[in-house]
C-alpha positions as CSV (number, residue, x, y, z in Angstrom):
1,M,-14.5,-13.1,-5.4
2,L,-12.8,-11.3,-2.5
3,Q,-11.5,-8.5,-4.8
4,E,-15.0,-8.0,-6.3
5,Y,-16.5,-7.9,-2.8
6,V,-14.1,-5.3,-1.3
7,E,-14.2,-3.1,-4.4
8,R,-17.9,-2.6,-3.8
9,F,-16.9,-0.6,-0.7
10,S,-13.8,1.2,-2.0
11,P,-11.1,0.5,-4.6
12,H,-8.5,1.4,-1.9
13,I,-9.4,-1.6,0.3
14,V,-7.0,-4.5,0.2
15,G,-8.5,-7.9,0.8
16,L,-6.3,-10.8,1.9
17,T,-6.9,-14.5,1.5
18,G,-4.8,-17.6,2.3
19,S,-4.6,-20.3,4.9
20,E,-5.1,-19.6,8.6
21,S,-1.3,-19.9,9.2
22,Q,-0.6,-17.4,6.3
23,L,-3.1,-14.9,7.6
24,Q,-2.3,-15.2,11.3
25,P,0.7,-12.7,11.3
26,V,-1.4,-10.1,9.6
27,M,-4.4,-10.7,11.8
28,K,-2.1,-10.3,14.9
29,A,-0.5,-7.1,13.6
30,F,-3.9,-5.5,12.9
31,H,-5.6,-6.9,16.1
32,V,-8.1,-8.8,14.0
33,S,-10.1,-11.7,15.4
34,A,-12.1,-14.1,13.3
35,R,-14.0,-17.3,14.0
36,R,-15.6,-19.5,11.4
37,H,-18.9,-21.2,12.3
38,A,-20.0,-24.6,11.2
39,P,-21.8,-24.8,7.8
40,N,-25.2,-23.2,7.8
41,G,-27.2,-24.8,5.0
42,S,-25.1,-24.2,1.9
43,G,-22.6,-21.8,3.4
44,Y,-21.0,-20.7,6.7
45,L,-20.7,-17.7,8.9
46,V,-17.7,-15.8,10.1
47,D,-17.6,-13.6,13.2
48,H,-14.8,-11.0,12.9
49,S,-13.7,-7.7,14.4
50,S,-14.9,-4.5,12.8
51,L,-12.6,-1.6,13.0
52,L,-11.7,1.4,10.9
53,Y,-7.9,1.4,10.4
54,L,-6.2,4.8,10.2
55,M,-3.0,4.5,8.1
56,D,-0.3,7.0,7.5
57,G,1.2,7.9,4.1
58,H,3.6,5.0,4.4
59,N,0.9,2.4,5.1
60,H,1.8,2.2,8.8
61,L,-1.0,1.7,11.3
62,V,-1.6,4.9,13.2
63,G,-4.8,4.0,15.0
64,M,-8.0,2.0,15.1
65,I,-11.6,3.3,15.5
66,P,-14.5,1.0,16.3
67,V,-17.1,1.0,13.4
68,D,-19.9,1.7,15.9
69,A,-18.2,4.8,17.2
70,S,-20.3,8.0,17.0
71,A,-19.4,10.8,14.6
72,H,-18.2,12.8,17.6
73,Q,-16.0,10.0,18.9
74,I,-14.5,9.5,15.4
75,A,-13.8,13.2,15.0
76,S,-12.2,13.3,18.4
77,E,-10.0,10.3,17.6
78,L,-9.0,11.7,14.2
79,R,-8.0,15.0,15.8
80,R,-5.9,13.1,18.4
81,L,-4.2,10.9,15.8
82,L,-3.8,13.1,12.8
83,P,-0.9,15.6,12.6
84,S,-1.8,19.2,13.0
85,P,-1.9,21.2,9.7
């Protein structure tokens, strides 16, 4: 289900699943926070961080941009983080 969900956004997104202890190292490395709420009717809710991750050509984290950043803020951050041509 996770693969089907993330592919709706982009085929380049990697979705991870596993136990909390399995995911914790990845969440820490990518500064992700997540908190599951008690069941709500037939399902549950999850609060989680929302960031755009800028990765280099070797899949190393170069920077993070908040998803609610303005176009100007995103452009400024990309100019700062990306190598000059």
